[in-house]
N, C-alpha and C positions, 0 to 999 in steps of 0.2 A: 391697712396702710403700716409701712416701715416706720419706726425711730419715732412714733409718736407719743407723748405724755399728755395724758388728759385728766385733769382734774373737775370731775362734771358738778353744777351744780344742782339743787334739789328739783329744780324742775327737770334737769336731762335725766337725772334717776327716774322720775315717773314715767319720761317718755321711754326709757329703755323698759322698765317694768310694761308697759304698754303694749311695746312691741313685742315682747316675749308672751303676753298672754297673747298676742295675734296668733303667733307661730304655733302656741297649744291649741288654739282654736281649730287649726285647720290649714294655714299656710303650706305650700306644698312642700317638703323636708327635702326631696331632689331638685328643687329649684336654685337654691341657693343656700351658702350656710349662714345662719343667725347671728348680726353684727355682734362681735362681744368688745367688751369696755373694762378696763381696769378698775380694781376698787376705788370707789367714790368714798373722799372725807365729807363729813357733814357741814362743810363751809361752802358758802356758795360763789366762790372764787373758780374762775376757768383758767387755764392753761394750756396751749397747744404746742408743740413743736411742728411747724410748718413748713416743709421743703428745707429743714435744719435751721430756721429761723423761731425764737422762741417769741411768742405772742402771748401777752398776758391781758387777757380780757377784764379782770377784776370782777367784780358782780354786776356790774352794770350792762345790758345788750346795747349794742350799738345803734344809735337813733338817726345818723344821718350819712348814708351809704353812696360811695359810687362803686359801681360796677364796669368792669372794662370786660369786654367779650361776653358774646350771647347765653353761655355757659352760667357765667354768675348772676345776670341779669334774670333767665329764666329760672335759677334755683330761688332765688327770693321771692320769686313771682308762683312758685309752685308752692310756698309756704306761707303764701299769704301775707308777705313783706314789704310789697310793693310801695307802701306808704314809708320805708324805711328809705329808699332809694331817693336821692337829691340830684343824680346825674348819671347818665350813661358814658358809654362811649366803645367803639370798635365793636359793634355789633354785625353781627355774621347773615341777619338776614332776619325776616318776621317773624315773629312769635306764632304758637297755633290760635287759633280762633279763641279758644277758652282763656288767652289771656290780652288778648286784643286791647279791652277798655282799660284794662290796667295799665298795658306799656304806652298806652296814647300818651297818659298824663305825664311821662316820664321825662326829664328836661335832657337833651343830646347835649351833651360838651364837646364832642369832636367824633368825627367820622372814623377816624383811627386811633392810634394811642394819645391819650390827650397831655397836654405839657404839665409842667408841676404847676405852673402858674394857675392854670386852668383848674387844675384840682384843688389847690388850696382857696382858689375864689369860692367854691360849692361849699368850704368851709365843712370837710366831711370828718368824722370821728373814725371810719372805718373804709379802707378801699380793697375790695375783693373783684381779682381778677383771674381771669381764665388762664392766662399763660403767665410765668413767672418772667418771660422777658418784657413784660408790659412794665416791668416795676426797672428804671436804669435812669440816671440822670437826664440822658436827652428824652426820657418818657414821662411818665408819671412822676417818677422820684427814685432815687434808691429808697431800697426797705430801712437802711439805717438812719439814713435823713430824714425820713416820714416821720419814722416812731419817735426821733428827737425831737418835731413838731408836735408831739401828741396825736399823730394820724396812725391808726394802728393799720395794718397789713394781712390780707389773706390771700394765699392760691388755691386754685382748686388742684386738690393734692395728686390726683392723676397726669397732672401736668408738672411737677415737680421735674427739674432739668436733670439731677444727680442721680444717678441709678440708687443710691442708697435710699434716696427717700421717694422714689416712683415703685407702683407696683411692679413687680418681676413680671407680671403678666396681668392686665388686668382683667377683672372677674366682677359679677353684679355685687359681690359683698364689698368692694372698693367703693362702687357707687353708693351702695346705701348706707357707707359710714361715712361718706362726704353730707351726704343727707342730715344723717345723725349728729354729725359733730356741727354743722352749720347751724341746726336747730339749735343746739346746747349753746351755741355762742350768744343766738338770739332768743334763748329762754322761751321756747315755742315748743309743741310736741309734734313731733314728725311722723307719728303711729300710723296716723290715716291714709299720710302719702304713700309712706313704704309699703303697707298692704296694698294700695290699689297698684303699686307698680309689682309687686311680689304676684298680685292675681294676674296681671298682663302676662308677666313673664309664663307661669306656670300654663298660659293658655298657646303659648306657643308651639306649633306642632314644626319641627326641622323637616326638611326637605328630605326624603329618604333615598332621592336618587345622589346626594352630593352632589351636585354638581360641583366642578371646580369654576373660579371667579378671580378676576384683576379689581381690584378697587382703584378706579381711576381718580385720583384726587385733580389732579393739573398736570399742567405741563405740555409740551409739544414732541419736539426732540428728544426729550430728557423724561418720561410720565415720573411725576410723583406717585407714589401709591402707599396704600395701607399696609403697613407692615404685621409682625407678628404679637405684639404687646400690647398694643392699644385699641382703642373702641372700635376702629375698623374691624379688625382680627373677632374682636367679643361678639358683634352684631353680625359679622358672617358666619360664625362657628354656631351661635345660637339659631339663626335661620336655616342651618344644613348648609352652609356653603363652605368648599374648602378654599382656603387664600392660596393663591400660589407663590406670595412671597411671604408664608408665613415662617419661614427658617430665618428671615432677616428679625435679629432682636431688637426693633427699634418700635415706635410707634408708626411714623411714615418715615420712607425714604426714597429716594432716588433711585430708581430702576432703569432697566433698558427694553427695548422693544423686541430685542433678540430674544430673551428669555421669555417675554410673553408671547410672541411668536412660536417658538418652540414648543410650549405648551400648550397652546392653543386654546386657552378656556371656555368652557361652556358658555359663561355667563360676565357679563360686565356692570361692574357695581358704577353709575355716574354720578359724582359728585356736584349737586348745582348750588353753584355762589354765583355773586353778581359779577366778579373779577373772572370767573371761569365756567360760563353756563353749561349746560347739557349740551346744548347746540353747539357749542364752539368745541367740544370734546368729540362728539362724532363728526363734526367737518374735520379735526385730526385725524380720527380712527380710519374715514372712509378718503381723504386726502393722500393717504400712503399706499401706495398699492400692496405694500407687504401688509399692512394691517387691515387694509379694506378686504383682504382674503380670508381673516378669522372667522369663523363658523359665527361669533357670536355678533360679528359685526354685519356679515352678510345678512342674518336671520333677523336683525335686531334686536338680539336678546341683552335688552338692558335693562337693569334695575337702576332708581334713580332714589337718592338721600339727599335732603336739604343739608347743606355745610353746616347750617347751625345745629343740625342732630347727628354730626359726625363726630363731636367731642364728645366724650365722657362728662355725663351730666343726667339732668332728670329726663332728657329726651332719648337717653340710649336704648332703654327697655321699647320704648314707642317705635327708634328706629329699627329694631330687631323684628317686631311684630309685622311691622310695613313692609320689612323686607321679605319675609317669609310671605306674606299675601302674596307680593308681586311675584315670586317666584312660582307659586302654584298655578299661576295664568301663563307661564312660560312652557313652551312645547321644546323639550331638549331631543338631542338625536339619539 
């Protein structure tokens, strides 16, 4: 991740050592580059540069956390930190079955972005957001204001809005670095989680046919699609798909149906969200004579990704593996 200054606690040093040991023990050297960190001082203080905001976590792990968006909630659940969550908001869909029991206990503060009043009523010491835009005077509160009130803030680094602070092109190295950094903030060891993810990643066999694909996230007259630098591109490339919008240097982008029709993609990835379901998207595609004539639409060559798994986080590896499995079942021209 870019522009990040990290001073790890002793527990984080143990985590890094454990990850390195696992890598030497046999993790695939071609799957992902090993996470690297700057030299750490022997102090137990931790400070991070997060989307251009310096956050000093001191020597104490957060105990009362609000998570906004599924990516942040699921990150903490995957690290076994569900008991630290005092409220969730703006969840994008149900969690995987392995986390259902823990997730069922979590208080819901708001269906969308919570107000600063609702946030402060939960007395958090940290707000962990999946989008940088979740922090605003009209939302959970501006980061500087919350910091002045004693509430620390953290944004999923892949979701930083300024190009200087976001990955130029998301890779699994970035995904694993977030896991490692969040683990350091909470003084837990991420080695088991990262090793499991690397094992799954190494097991993925990309489709050798390299079919072209449209990542259809939402929209009707103007499709909103996965572009060339974020999680959609990483998931598609890992599974062996060729993203028709890969040349657009954004995470997601507004596209146009004329370009889709000109390429006539082999496959269409449909993102399933409560506000834009798979059925709704198929209705859009089949309801327009021009898109209804696309080979992928006529032959129902669809791959489905839950919205909660479509953003960078602990489900990115799983999403790529699932897309690869779905592709194996499709007959292409």
